[in-house]
C-alpha positions in Angstrom: 144.5 -114.8 -142.2 145.5 -113.2 -145.5 143.3 -110.3 -145.1 144.4 -109.6 -141.9 147.8 -110.4 -142.3 147.4 -107.2 -146.0 146.3 -105.1 -144.1 149.2 -105.0 -141.8 147.0 -105.4 -138.5 149.4 -108.2 -137.3 151.6 -105.1 -136.7 149.5 -103.0 -134.9 148.7 -105.8 -132.6 152.7 -106.3 -132.0 153.0 -102.4 -131.5 150.0 -102.4 -128.7 151.7 -105.7 -126.8 155.2 -103.6 -127.2 153.6 -100.5 -125.6 151.7 -102.2 -122.7 155.2 -104.2 -122.1 157.0 -101.1 -121.6 154.4 -99.5 -119.8 154.9 -102.4 -117.1 158.6 -102.0 -117.0 157.9 -98.2 -116.1 155.9 -99.6 -113.2 158.2 -102.0 -111.8 160.9 -99.5 -112.0 158.9 -97.5 -109.4 158.0 -100.1 -107.3 161.8 -101.2 -107.1 162.8 -97.6 -106.8 160.0 -96.9 -104.1 161.3 -100.1 -102.3 165.2 -99.0 -102.5 164.1 -95.1 -100.8 162.2 -97.5 -98.0 165.0 -100.1 -97.9 167.7 -97.3 -96.4 165.6 -96.7 -93.7 164.3 -100.4 -92.6 164.2 -100.0 -88.5 161.5 -97.3 -89.2 160.2 -97.6 -92.4 156.5 -97.9 -92.9 156.5 -100.1 -96.0 154.2 -103.5 -94.9 156.6 -105.8 -97.2 159.4 -104.7 -95.4 158.1 -104.3 -92.1 156.9 -108.1 -92.3 160.1 -109.2 -93.5 161.9 -107.5 -90.7 159.1 -109.4 -88.2 160.0 -112.5 -89.5 163.7 -112.3 -89.0 163.3 -111.3 -85.5 160.7 -114.1 -84.8 163.0 -116.7 -85.5 165.6 -115.8 -82.9 163.1 -115.0 -81.2 162.4 -118.8 -81.2 165.9 -119.9 -80.7 166.2 -120.6 -84.3 168.8 -118.9 -86.3 168.7 -117.9 -89.6 171.8 -119.2 -91.5 171.7 -118.4 -94.9 170.1 -114.2 -95.3 170.8 -114.3 -98.6 168.3 -117.3 -99.2 165.8 -115.4 -97.1 166.1 -112.0 -98.8 165.6 -114.2 -102.0 162.0 -115.4 -101.5 160.7 -112.7 -99.5 161.8 -110.9 -102.9 160.3 -113.6 -104.9 156.7 -112.9 -102.7 156.0 -109.5 -103.5 153.5 -108.8 -106.0 151.8 -105.7 -107.3 148.3 -106.0 -108.4 148.7 -109.6 -108.2 151.2 -109.9 -110.1 154.6 -111.6 -109.2 157.7 -108.6 -110.0 159.7 -111.2 -111.4 157.0 -111.7 -114.2 156.8 -108.0 -114.4 160.4 -107.4 -114.6 160.6 -110.1 -117.4 157.5 -108.7 -119.6 160.4 -107.2 -122.4 161.6 -111.4 -122.8 158.5 -112.4 -123.3 157.1 -109.6 -125.6 160.6 -110.1 -127.8 159.4 -114.1 -127.6 156.0 -113.3 -129.0 156.9 -110.4 -131.3 159.9 -112.5 -133.2 157.6 -115.8 -133.4 155.1 -113.9 -134.4 156.8 -112.2 -137.2 158.6 -115.3 -138.5 155.2 -116.5 -138.5 153.3 -113.9 -140.7 156.5 -113.8 -142.7 156.3 -117.1 -143.9 152.6 -117.0 -143.8 152.9 -113.7 -146.9 155.9 -116.0 -148.8 153.3 -118.9 -149.1 149.9 -116.0 -150.1 152.8 -114.6 -152.2 153.0 -110.9 -150.9 155.1 -108.7 -152.2 158.5 -108.1 -151.4 158.3 -104.7 -149.1 155.6 -105.8 -147.4 158.1 -108.7 -146.4 160.8 -106.1 -145.9 158.5 -103.7 -143.3 157.7 -106.6 -141.6 161.2 -107.5 -141.2 162.4 -104.4 -140.3 159.5 -103.3 -137.4 160.8 -106.8 -135.9 164.4 -105.2 -135.8 162.7 -101.7 -134.6 160.5 -103.4 -131.7 164.0 -105.2 -130.2 165.4 -102.2 -130.3 162.8 -100.3 -128.4 162.2 -103.8 -125.5 166.1 -103.4 -125.7 166.1 -99.3 -125.0 163.5 -99.8 -122.1 165.4 -101.9 -119.9 168.5 -99.3 -120.4 166.3 -96.4 -119.8 164.6 -97.7 -116.5 167.3 -100.7 -115.5 165.0 -102.7 -113.9 167.0 -105.3 -113.2 169.8 -103.4 -111.8 167.3 -102.1 -109.2 166.5 -105.2 -108.2 169.8 -106.2 -108.1 170.6 -103.1 -106.0 167.6 -103.9 -103.8 168.8 -107.4 -103.1 172.0 -106.2 -101.8 170.7 -103.3 -100.0 168.5 -106.0 -97.6 171.0 -108.8 -97.7 173.6 -106.0 -96.3 171.3 -104.6 -93.4 169.8 -108.6 -92.1 173.3 -109.7 -92.3 175.9 -107.5 -91.5 173.5 -105.4 -88.7 170.1 -107.2 -87.8 171.7 -110.5 -87.4 174.4 -109.7 -85.3 172.4 -108.0 -83.1 169.5 -110.7 -82.8 172.3 -113.4 -81.8 173.9 -111.6 -79.1 170.4 -110.7 -77.8 168.7 -114.3 -77.9 171.1 -116.8 -78.9 174.3 -115.6 -76.5 172.3 -113.6 -74.0 174.9 -114.8 -71.2 178.1 -113.9 -72.5 176.9 -110.2 -73.6 175.6 -110.2 -70.0 178.9 -111.6 -68.6 180.8 -108.7 -70.9 178.8 -105.9 -69.9 179.4 -106.8 -66.0 183.1 -107.7 -66.5 183.1 -104.0 -68.4 181.2 -102.2 -65.5 183.4 -104.1 -62.6 186.8 -103.1 -65.0 185.7 -99.1 -64.8 184.1 -99.8 -60.5 187.4 -101.8 -59.4 189.3 -98.3 -61.1 187.5 -95.9 -59.8 188.3 -97.7 -55.9 191.2 -98.0 -57.3 192.1 -94.2 -58.0 190.1 -93.3 -54.4 192.7 -95.5 -52.3 196.1 -93.9 -53.9 194.3 -90.8 -53.6 193.7 -90.9 -49.8 197.2 -92.8 -49.1 199.1 -90.2 -50.7 197.1 -87.7 -49.0 197.8 -89.2 -46.0 201.5 -90.1 -46.6 201.9 -86.1 -47.3 200.2 -85.4 -44.2 202.5 -87.7 -42.4 205.6 -86.7 -43.9 206.7 -84.0 -41.5 206.4 -86.1 -38.4 208.1 -89.3 -40.0 211.4 -90.6 -39.8 213.7 -91.4 -42.8 213.6 -95.1 -42.1 209.9 -94.8 -41.6 209.4 -93.1 -45.1 211.2 -95.8 -46.7 209.6 -98.2 -44.7 205.9 -96.7 -45.9 207.1 -96.9 -49.5 208.4 -100.5 -49.5 204.8 -101.5 -48.2 203.4 -99.1 -50.7 205.0 -100.4 -53.4 204.7 -103.9 -52.0 200.6 -103.3 -52.5 201.0 -101.9 -56.2 202.5 -105.3 -57.1 200.0 -107.6 -55.2 197.1 -105.4 -56.9 199.2 -106.3 -60.5 199.0 -109.9 -59.9 195.9 -109.7 -58.4 194.7 -107.9 -62.0 196.8 -110.6 -64.2 195.2 -113.7 -62.4 191.2 -112.2 -63.0 192.3 -111.4 -67.0 193.6 -115.2 -67.2 190.6 -116.5 -65.5 187.9 -114.4 -67.6 190.3 -115.9 -71.0 190.2 -119.5 -69.1 186.5 -119.1 -68.9 185.7 -117.4 -72.2 187.9 -120.1 -74.0 185.5 -122.9 -72.4 182.8 -121.5 -73.6 183.7 -121.4 -77.0 185.0 -124.7 -76.6 181.8 -126.8 -75.4 180.1 -124.6 -78.1 181.9 -126.0 -81.1 181.7 -129.7 -79.2 177.8 -128.9 -79.1 177.9 -127.9 -82.8 179.8 -130.6 -84.1 178.0 -133.5 -82.8 174.3 -132.2 -82.5 
């Protein structure tokens, strides 16, 4: 043991450990960068991990099981990602593990050096080397920004799954009747508008055609009938809108009662 410490073999071992740690951090940063690039185009991505997450999220809604907390869903799926059989969370924290090991080994070696009465120069070299290793590990995190990349990936995935995909799947699988009613109402409104315009054009054309052959009294009667017809159409439109609003309000009320009691 004394010979091992005196020949600075512990410093060589800690140097190799630190080098491996920086290598792992570099690999981790590259993996997160690749996932960030793929997460920008989730619907068309070829990344198997992201595709599996997308399929699992969609399957929940196909089974009528909504995901109430997409944040937890994304976090759990990220925790399951492994690279070469090693969890990404473990690779991400290799600098912390290495820092603890290097610090503990250095303090223990200094205590042994005091016990074996090694020169002060030996103790100073080990102390300064420890500081250098810790600074090197901190610089590695600043350069590769592994934790920042992980947080950015989490936010990017959460933004898509919560703000885009969740709303789409809810309308498609959980509220199909409401979506269908909205589409029908939209297209029916367009058809009614077209028919109304055609009718008005026909009436106007007929009125122009008959203008030369009718008396002023008859013209006033026709104008009053046209005005009355327009007023009747407006009243019917208002009644239809009120009926649709009442139906929607009843639907939301029933939905709230079901959620509250079940």
